[in-house]
Each structure stands twice: as C-alpha cells, then as structure tokens.
N, C-alpha and C positions, 0 to 999 in steps of 0.2 A: 170625230169630235168626241170630247170627253167632258162631262159635267164634273166640276170639282165639289159642289155642295154635297156634304155627307160622305165624301170619299177620301179626303186628305187630312193629314194631321192638322189639328186646330178646329176642325168641324166634323169629326167622325160621327157625332150625334145627329148631325143634320139640323142645325138650328133654323128657326124661321127667320125671314128677312123683312117682314112687313107687319106692322101692328096698326090696324085701322078700326073703324067702328064695328066691322063685322068679325073682329077677332084677329088672331095671328095666323100668318100663312107664309109659305115659301113661294115667292113670286119673282125673286131676283136671282139670277144664275150667273155663275162664272164658268164659261165654257172655253176650252183650249183645243187646239188641233192635236192630232195624234203625235206629230213630231215635237210639240212643245210639252206634252204631258209628262214625259220622263224628267223634265227639269223643274217641275212644280214641287216645292219642298214644304209649303205651308199655305193654308187657306183659312180665313177667319171672317166671321160676320160680326162686326163691331156693334157696340151699343148704339141705340138710336140717337140721332143728333137733332136736327131741325126739320125732320121729314117723317112721314109714315114709314119710309123705307130705311133700312139699316145699311151703313157703308160696308162694302165687301173689300177684303184685302187678300191679295194673292202674292206669294213670293216665288220667284223662279231663280234657280242657281245654275249657271252654265259652267262647264269645265274651264279652268283658267287657261288651258292650252289653246283655247280658241282666240284669246287675246282681244284687245279692244278693236272695234271696227269703226271706220270713219262714219260720221253722221251724214245724213242727206245723200247717201249714195256716192260720196266723194271717193275717188280712187286713192289707194294707199300711197301713191307716188306724189300726191299733193303735199306741199310744205305747210302743214298745219301743226302747231305746237300742241303738246298734250294738254296744257292748261287751257288753251283756246278752245279745244275740242270739248272739254268738260264745262266751259262757261256757256255753251250754246244751249238753247232750248229748242225743242222740235219746231219745225216750220208750221205755220198756220196760214192757210190760204196762199201758200207759195212764198211767204215772207219769213225770213229768218229772224228769230228773236234772240237778243243777248241780254244777259243779266247785268 
C-alpha cells in the first residue's frame, strides 16, 4: 500500500486536508495498492467546499494497449456496443444504473 499525500505531483508539499476549530491537519488520505501506484499521475487536495474536510483528487493513467474492459465483469464476447458501455454507471446494490 502506498499513501499518495505528499508524494505525487500536485501535492509534493503535503497540504493539509482538514480545517476545523483546532486548526489545520492532515487526516484524509488517498492510499493505493502497489500494483496501482505506478499508474498514479497526479494527486491534489482541493479547496474546502461545504465541509471541514477538503476534496481529494487522484488521476490514474493506464497504458492504452490495455484497451477498454467490459463493465460489471461481462465477458468480452458479449454483444455490447461501445456507446452503451460508456453510458452505464457502476452498479449500486446489484442494480445497474443508466444515464
């Protein structure tokens, strides 16, 4: 496991992630597995929104030769158009959501 805070372009200074009555602190972390760490290209702690905690943003970039993978564990032999695959949202509680 690898912590991104303070280690990746966009947050090399290690910004704080929470501003509360007791001051500023780093209490929100973005952690990735060793196998994903090599694909992380950017990590940023955004400005505070409507919370004491700041939004965390992480960008991963995968090699294009991996190609698109079917959603929801579907086999590549299923007849699913490229547009239909991109219109789907992840499943929530086993139910597929469409836009």
